ZAMI-274651 format. One record per residue (C-alpha): residue number from 1; residue in one letter; x, y, z. Coordinates in steps of 0.5 Angstrom, whole numbers, padded with zeros to 4 digits, always signed. Example, Ala and Ser with C-alpha at 12.3 -4.5 7.8 and 13.67 -1.06 7.14 Angstrom:
! residues 2
SITE  num  residuo     c1     c2     c3
SITE    1        A  +0025  -0009  +0016
SITE    2        S  +0027  -0002  +0014
END
This chain:
! residues 399
SITE  num  residuo     c1     c2     c3
SITE    1        M  +0083  +0132  -0073
SITE    2        F  +0079  +0127  -0076
SITE    3        N  +0079  +0123  -0069
SITE    4        Q  +0075  +0129  -0065
SITE    5        P  +0068  +0126  -0067
SITE    6        S  +0070  +0119  -0065
SITE    7        T  +0072  +0122  -0058
SITE    8        A  +0066  +0126  -0057
SITE    9        R  +0062  +0119  -0059
SITE   10        R  +0066  +0115  -0054
SITE   11        T  +0065  +0121  -0049
SITE   12        R  +0057  +0121  -0050
SITE   13        S  +0057  +0113  -0049
SITE   14        M  +0060  +0113  -0043
SITE   15        E  +0056  +0118  -0040
SITE   16        W  +0050  +0115  -0042
SITE   17        K  +0052  +0108  -0039
SITE   18        K  +0053  +0111  -0033
SITE   19        M  +0047  +0115  -0032
SITE   20        F  +0043  +0108  -0034
SITE   21        A  +0047  +0104  -0029
SITE   22        M  +0045  +0109  -0024
SITE   23        G  +0038  +0109  -0026
SITE   24        I  +0038  +0101  -0025
SITE   25        L  +0042  +0101  -0018
SITE   26        S  +0037  +0106  -0015
SITE   27        V  +0031  +0102  -0017
SITE   28        I  +0034  +0095  -0014
SITE   29        P  +0034  +0097  -0007
SITE   30        L  +0026  +0099  -0008
SITE   31        V  +0025  +0092  -0010
SITE   32        G  +0029  +0088  -0005
SITE   33        C  +0031  +0081  -0004
SITE   34        S  +0025  +0079  -0001
SITE   35        S  +0021  +0081  -0008
SITE   36        F  +0025  +0076  -0012
SITE   37        P  +0021  +0069  -0014
SITE   38        D  +0023  +0063  -0010
SITE   39        S  +0022  +0055  -0010
SITE   40        G  +0020  +0055  -0003
SITE   41        P  +0023  +0057  +0004
SITE   42        T  +0030  +0057  +0007
SITE   43        E  +0032  +0053  +0013
SITE   44        S  +0031  +0058  +0018
SITE   45        G  +0024  +0060  +0015
SITE   46        I  +0022  +0052  +0016
SITE   47        K  +0025  +0052  +0023
SITE   48        S  +0021  +0059  +0024
SITE   49        A  +0015  +0056  +0022
SITE   50        Q  +0015  +0050  +0026
SITE   51        S  +0016  +0054  +0032
SITE   52        S  +0011  +0059  +0031
SITE   53        P  +0004  +0057  +0033
SITE   54        K  +0001  +0062  +0028
SITE   55        K  +0004  +0059  +0022
SITE   56        N  +0004  +0052  +0024
SITE   57        T  -0003  +0051  +0024
SITE   58        I  -0003  +0043  +0023
SITE   59        G  +0003  +0042  +0029
SITE   60        F  +0008  +0039  +0025
SITE   61        G  +0014  +0037  +0028
SITE   62        L  +0022  +0038  +0026
SITE   63        V  +0027  +0032  +0027
SITE   64        Q  +0034  +0031  +0025
SITE   65        I  +0036  +0025  +0022
SITE   66        S  +0040  +0021  +0026
SITE   67        P  +0043  +0014  +0028
SITE   68        D  +0038  +0014  +0033
SITE   69        L  +0032  +0016  +0029
SITE   70        I  +0034  +0011  +0023
SITE   71        T  +0034  +0005  +0029
SITE   72        L  +0027  +0008  +0031
SITE   73        L  +0024  +0008  +0024
SITE   74        N  +0027  +0001  +0022
SITE   75        S  +0024  -0002  +0028
SITE   76        E  +0017  +0000  +0026
SITE   77        M  +0012  -0006  +0025
SITE   78        P  +0009  -0007  +0019
SITE   79        P  +0001  -0008  +0019
SITE   80        L  +0000  -0016  +0021
SITE   81        F  -0005  -0020  +0017
SITE   82        S  -0003  -0025  +0023
SITE   83        N  -0007  -0020  +0028
SITE   84        I  -0014  -0022  +0025
SITE   85        G  -0017  -0027  +0027
SITE   86        Q  -0011  -0030  +0031
SITE   87        S  -0015  -0036  +0034
SITE   88        T  -0016  -0039  +0027
SITE   89        A  -0011  -0036  +0023
SITE   90        M  -0005  -0041  +0024
SITE   91        V  -0010  -0047  +0027
SITE   92        H  -0012  -0053  +0022
SITE   93        Y  -0018  -0051  +0019
SITE   94        N  -0023  -0056  +0016
SITE   95        S  -0026  -0054  +0009
SITE   96        D  -0030  -0060  +0008
SITE   97        R  -0036  -0058  +0012
SITE   98        A  -0043  -0057  +0009
SITE   99        G  -0046  -0050  +0010
SITE  100        P  -0052  -0046  +0007
SITE  101        G  -0052  -0046  -0001
SITE  102        D  -0048  -0053  -0002
SITE  103        T  -0050  -0058  -0006
SITE  104        L  -0049  -0066  -0003
SITE  105        E  -0049  -0072  -0007
SITE  106        I  -0051  -0078  -0003
SITE  107        D  -0051  -0085  -0004
SITE  108        V  -0055  -0090  +0000
SITE  109        Y  -0053  -0098  -0001
SITE  110        E  -0058  -0103  +0002
SITE  111        M  -0058  -0110  +0003
SITE  112        G  -0064  -0115  +0002
SITE  113        E  -0070  -0111  +0002
SITE  114        S  -0069  -0104  -0001
SITE  115        L  -0073  -0098  +0003
SITE  116        F  -0072  -0093  -0003
SITE  117        S  -0074  -0098  -0009
SITE  118        T  -0079  -0102  -0010
SITE  119        A  -0075  -0107  -0014
SITE  120        Q  -0074  -0114  -0011
SITE  121        T  -0067  -0116  -0009
SITE  122        A  -0064  -0121  -0013
SITE  123        S  -0062  -0127  -0009
SITE  124        T  -0060  -0134  -0010
SITE  125        G  -0060  -0138  -0003
SITE  126        T  -0058  -0134  +0003
SITE  127        S  -0054  -0129  -0002
SITE  128        A  -0056  -0122  -0003
SITE  129        I  -0054  -0116  -0007
SITE  130        A  -0053  -0109  -0005
SITE  131        R  -0057  -0104  -0008
SITE  132        R  -0055  -0097  -0009
SITE  133        R  -0060  -0091  -0009
SITE  134        N  -0056  -0084  -0011
SITE  135        F  -0059  -0077  -0009
SITE  136        A  -0054  -0073  -0014
SITE  137        T  -0057  -0066  -0012
SITE  138        I  -0059  -0065  -0005
SITE  139        L  -0059  -0057  -0003
SITE  140        V  -0057  -0055  +0004
SITE  141        N  -0062  -0050  +0006
SITE  142        G  -0061  -0043  +0008
SITE  143        D  -0062  -0046  +0015
SITE  144        G  -0057  -0051  +0014
SITE  145        T  -0062  -0057  +0014
SITE  146        I  -0063  -0062  +0008
SITE  147        D  -0069  -0066  +0007
SITE  148        L  -0069  -0074  +0005
SITE  149        P  -0074  -0079  +0004
SITE  150        Y  -0076  -0083  +0010
SITE  151        I  -0072  -0078  +0014
SITE  152        G  -0075  -0072  +0013
SITE  153        N  -0071  -0065  +0015
SITE  154        M  -0064  -0066  +0018
SITE  155        S  -0059  -0061  +0020
SITE  156        V  -0052  -0061  +0017
SITE  157        D  -0049  -0054  +0018
SITE  158        K  -0042  -0054  +0019
SITE  159        L  -0042  -0062  +0019
SITE  160        T  -0036  -0066  +0015
SITE  161        S  -0038  -0070  +0010
SITE  162        D  -0037  -0076  +0014
SITE  163        E  -0041  -0073  +0020
SITE  164        V  -0047  -0072  +0015
SITE  165        A  -0046  -0080  +0013
SITE  166        D  -0046  -0082  +0020
SITE  167        K  -0052  -0078  +0022
SITE  168        I  -0056  -0081  +0016
SITE  169        N  -0054  -0088  +0017
SITE  170        A  -0056  -0087  +0024
SITE  171        K  -0063  -0085  +0022
SITE  172        L  -0064  -0090  +0017
SITE  173        K  -0063  -0096  +0022
SITE  174        G  -0069  -0100  +0024
SITE  175        K  -0072  -0097  +0017
SITE  176        S  -0067  -0100  +0012
SITE  177        E  -0063  -0107  +0012
SITE  178        A  -0056  -0106  +0014
SITE  179        P  -0055  -0099  +0010
SITE  180        Q  -0049  -0096  +0008
SITE  181        V  -0048  -0088  +0007
SITE  182        M  -0043  -0084  +0003
SITE  183        V  -0043  -0077  +0002
SITE  184        R  -0039  -0072  -0002
SITE  185        I  -0040  -0064  -0002
SITE  186        S  -0040  -0063  -0010
SITE  187        K  -0041  -0056  -0009
SITE  188        N  -0038  -0052  -0003
SITE  189        L  -0040  -0045  -0003
SITE  190        A  -0040  -0045  +0004
SITE  191        N  -0033  -0046  +0004
SITE  192        S  -0031  -0041  -0001
SITE  193        I  -0027  -0034  -0001
SITE  194        I  -0028  -0028  -0005
SITE  195        V  -0022  -0025  -0009
SITE  196        Y  -0023  -0019  -0013
SITE  197        G  -0020  -0012  -0015
SITE  198        D  -0014  -0012  -0019
SITE  199        V  -0013  -0020  -0020
SITE  200        K  -0013  -0023  -0027
SITE  201        K  -0019  -0028  -0025
SITE  202        P  -0024  -0025  -0020
SITE  203        G  -0029  -0029  -0017
SITE  204        R  -0031  -0034  -0012
SITE  205        L  -0025  -0039  -0010
SITE  206        P  -0027  -0046  -0006
SITE  207        L  -0023  -0048  -0001
SITE  208        S  -0020  -0055  -0001
SITE  209        L  -0017  -0060  +0004
SITE  210        H  -0010  -0057  +0002
SITE  211        Q  -0011  -0051  +0006
SITE  212        E  -0010  -0045  +0002
SITE  213        R  -0006  -0039  +0005
SITE  214        L  -0007  -0032  +0003
SITE  215        V  -0001  -0032  -0003
SITE  216        D  -0004  -0039  -0005
SITE  217        A  -0011  -0036  -0006
SITE  218        I  -0008  -0030  -0010
SITE  219        A  -0004  -0035  -0015
SITE  220        L  -0010  -0039  -0016
SITE  221        V  -0014  -0033  -0019
SITE  222        G  -0008  -0032  -0024
SITE  223        G  -0005  -0027  -0019
SITE  224        G  -0005  -0020  -0019
SITE  225        L  -0005  -0015  -0025
SITE  226        H  +0001  -0011  -0022
SITE  227        A  +0008  -0011  -0019
SITE  228        S  +0007  -0014  -0011
SITE  229        E  +0011  -0008  -0009
SITE  230        D  +0005  -0003  -0012
SITE  231        T  -0001  -0008  -0010
SITE  232        I  -0005  -0007  -0003
SITE  233        V  -0008  -0013  +0000
SITE  234        Q  -0015  -0012  +0004
SITE  235        L  -0017  -0018  +0008
SITE  236        T  -0024  -0018  +0011
SITE  237        R  -0026  -0023  +0016
SITE  238        H  -0031  -0023  +0021
SITE  239        N  -0032  -0016  +0021
SITE  240        Q  -0025  -0015  +0022
SITE  241        V  -0020  -0011  +0016
SITE  242        A  -0013  -0012  +0015
SITE  243        E  -0009  -0009  +0010
SITE  244        G  -0002  -0009  +0008
SITE  245        P  +0003  -0009  +0001
SITE  246        L  +0002  -0016  -0002
SITE  247        K  +0010  -0016  -0001
SITE  248        L  +0009  -0017  +0006
SITE  249        P  +0006  -0024  +0006
SITE  250        E  +0010  -0026  +0000
SITE  251        D  +0016  -0025  +0004
SITE  252        D  +0014  -0027  +0011
SITE  253        P  +0011  -0034  +0012
SITE  254        Q  +0008  -0032  +0019
SITE  255        Q  +0004  -0027  +0015
SITE  256        N  +0002  -0032  +0010
SITE  257        I  -0004  -0034  +0014
SITE  258        L  -0009  -0039  +0012
SITE  259        M  -0016  -0037  +0009
SITE  260        E  -0022  -0039  +0012
SITE  261        A  -0029  -0039  +0009
SITE  262        G  -0032  -0033  +0008
SITE  263        D  -0026  -0029  +0007
SITE  264        R  -0026  -0023  +0002
SITE  265        L  -0019  -0021  -0001
SITE  266        Q  -0019  -0015  -0005
SITE  267        L  -0013  -0013  -0009
SITE  268        I  -0012  -0005  -0010
SITE  269        Y  -0007  -0002  -0015
SITE  270        E  -0003  +0003  -0011
SITE  271        P  +0003  +0005  -0014
SITE  272        R  +0008  +0008  -0009
SITE  273        T  +0011  +0015  -0011
SITE  274        Y  +0015  +0021  -0008
SITE  275        T  +0015  +0028  -0010
SITE  276        V  +0021  +0033  -0010
SITE  277        F  +0021  +0040  -0009
SITE  278        G  +0026  +0046  -0009
SITE  279        A  +0033  +0047  -0011
SITE  280        A  +0033  +0040  -0014
SITE  281        G  +0037  +0038  -0021
SITE  282        Q  +0030  +0036  -0023
SITE  283        P  +0023  +0037  -0019
SITE  284        V  +0019  +0032  -0020
SITE  285        E  +0014  +0026  -0018
SITE  286        T  +0017  +0020  -0019
SITE  287        A  +0015  +0012  -0018
SITE  288        F  +0019  +0008  -0013
SITE  289        T  +0020  +0002  -0019
SITE  290        K  +0023  -0002  -0014
SITE  291        S  +0021  -0006  -0007
SITE  292        S  +0025  -0001  -0003
SITE  293        L  +0028  +0006  -0004
SITE  294        N  +0032  +0010  +0001
SITE  295        L  +0033  +0017  +0001
SITE  296        A  +0040  +0017  -0002
SITE  297        E  +0037  +0013  -0008
SITE  298        A  +0031  +0018  -0008
SITE  299        L  +0036  +0024  -0009
SITE  300        A  +0040  +0021  -0014
SITE  301        R  +0034  +0020  -0019
SITE  302        V  +0033  +0027  -0019
SITE  303        G  +0040  +0030  -0020
SITE  304        G  +0041  +0031  -0012
SITE  305        P  +0041  +0038  -0010
SITE  306        A  +0042  +0044  -0015
SITE  307        D  +0049  +0047  -0015
SITE  308        Y  +0050  +0054  -0014
SITE  309        Q  +0043  +0054  -0011
SITE  310        A  +0041  +0049  -0006
SITE  311        D  +0043  +0049  +0001
SITE  312        P  +0046  +0042  +0003
SITE  313        N  +0045  +0043  +0010
SITE  314        A  +0037  +0043  +0009
SITE  315        I  +0035  +0037  +0006
SITE  316        F  +0028  +0036  +0009
SITE  317        V  +0023  +0030  +0008
SITE  318        F  +0016  +0031  +0009
SITE  319        R  +0011  +0026  +0012
SITE  320        Y  +0005  +0024  +0015
SITE  321        E  +0008  +0019  +0021
SITE  322        N  +0005  +0014  +0025
SITE  323        A  +0002  +0016  +0031
SITE  324        N  +0006  +0011  +0035
SITE  325        I  +0013  +0013  +0032
SITE  326        A  +0011  +0021  +0034
SITE  327        Q  +0010  +0019  +0041
SITE  328        R  +0017  +0015  +0041
SITE  329        L  +0020  +0021  +0039
SITE  330        G  +0017  +0026  +0044
SITE  331        L  +0012  +0029  +0039
SITE  332        P  +0005  +0031  +0042
SITE  333        V  -0001  +0026  +0039
SITE  334        G  -0008  +0027  +0040
SITE  335        P  -0013  +0022  +0043
SITE  336        D  -0016  +0020  +0036
SITE  337        Q  -0010  +0022  +0032
SITE  338        A  -0007  +0016  +0027
SITE  339        T  -0002  +0020  +0024
SITE  340        V  +0002  +0026  +0025
SITE  341        P  +0006  +0031  +0020
SITE  342        I  +0013  +0031  +0021
SITE  343        V  +0019  +0034  +0018
SITE  344        Y  +0026  +0030  +0018
SITE  345        Q  +0032  +0034  +0016
SITE  346        L  +0038  +0032  +0013
SITE  347        D  +0045  +0036  +0014
SITE  348        M  +0049  +0033  +0008
SITE  349        I  +0055  +0038  +0010
SITE  350        N  +0056  +0032  +0015
SITE  351        P  +0059  +0026  +0011
SITE  352        V  +0056  +0022  +0016
SITE  353        S  +0049  +0024  +0013
SITE  354        F  +0051  +0020  +0007
SITE  355        F  +0051  +0014  +0011
SITE  356        L  +0044  +0016  +0014
SITE  357        A  +0041  +0017  +0008
SITE  358        E  +0042  +0010  +0005
SITE  359        H  +0039  +0007  +0011
SITE  360        F  +0033  +0012  +0011
SITE  361        V  +0027  +0008  +0008
SITE  362        M  +0022  +0012  +0004
SITE  363        K  +0015  +0011  +0004
SITE  364        N  +0009  +0012  -0001
SITE  365        K  +0007  +0020  -0002
SITE  366        D  +0014  +0022  +0002
SITE  367        M  +0016  +0030  +0000
SITE  368        I  +0023  +0032  -0001
SITE  369        F  +0024  +0039  -0001
SITE  370        I  +0031  +0042  -0002
SITE  371        A  +0032  +0049  +0001
SITE  372        N  +0035  +0055  -0003
SITE  373        A  +0042  +0057  +0000
SITE  374        K  +0041  +0064  +0003
SITE  375        A  +0046  +0067  -0002
SITE  376        N  +0042  +0065  -0007
SITE  377        K  +0038  +0071  -0007
SITE  378        V  +0044  +0075  -0007
SITE  379        T  +0046  +0071  -0014
SITE  380        K  +0039  +0073  -0016
SITE  381        V  +0040  +0080  -0015
SITE  382        F  +0046  +0080  -0019
SITE  383        N  +0043  +0076  -0025
SITE  384        L  +0038  +0081  -0025
SITE  385        I  +0042  +0087  -0025
SITE  386        N  +0046  +0084  -0031
SITE  387        A  +0040  +0082  -0035
SITE  388        L  +0038  +0090  -0034
SITE  389        I  +0044  +0093  -0036
SITE  390        A  +0046  +0089  -0041
SITE  391        P  +0041  +0091  -0046
SITE  392        G  +0043  +0098  -0044
SITE  393        M  +0050  +0097  -0045
SITE  394        S  +0049  +0095  -0052
SITE  395        A  +0045  +0101  -0054
SITE  396        G  +0050  +0105  -0051
SITE  397        R  +0055  +0103  -0056
SITE  398        S  +0051  +0105  -0062
SITE  399        F  +0052  +0112  -0060
END
């Protein structure tokens, strides 16, 4: 008899829970799976967007990662410094040449009567002493000429120091007794390069007879401020520009070309990063921090595809690829199009894909998207039902 109130409470609690659950379940169909928040499209959504002209407004291509694709991507030639000024890049270049702005030091030695001095030559019998006249700072004019006493205006542009000496000596013959001339380029601005940007000691670097190469020039100004993998070198020569990572001339002797007078070297700090979106263990933007990074390493750094959420069949790499690669893949390329948007897909359900991921080299600004599994939305529905029912169930116990 004392159990009757307790039985009544249990009955009312059960009825209340049933009504609450029916109310929740009646709302769920109105919400629908498509109303749940998501981190991005599914595999079918990406493929549908790629094939739809209305959605694919930038014309991106979709390519499966395969052994043939890996071979094609690895055959891509990096930007070549040796292509700039090929006629002189690997040819002997004499930096001992005069030019506008240079300063020459000229010594003239004369026997007997001196042309450049009023002093008499000391002599005993038939012997004579040579006299030296030093012109310490002869500036090369903007038109490549110099002015000397008894000679006047004389062109020295692009002449070596020996050639300048021979030319002066020839002009003094008949005016001076047995002249001998020595010339040294004391300040050689014409045969220098400019190194600037992210270097320790930016400025003008004179070229020597040692024939400095690209990496030598950077080392002589103290080197770069950052890792060579994250440093871009821009070389300007004769109105041509070549650009590439500093690691390229460091690793390839053919790209470590000779410097020429007038070259301009700029070092640009450009840290390489990639971004991960979607059903990843840790969606984030992260730096390469090493000279080369493959897709397997990039995925491992962010925890890989998230369990119970990701579709391992739908790992996508979004990239602006060079036009020549896109053409070789059979994708449409415009006449003035330098890059083409391409989405590469990796199917990690296939064990072979793990080996392919080790050979798929990541590029700067790549985006990895891990699609959600289709069943993930069903899981979200049940999670929502559980979240809504749990408070009601607890409240029902109080009756």
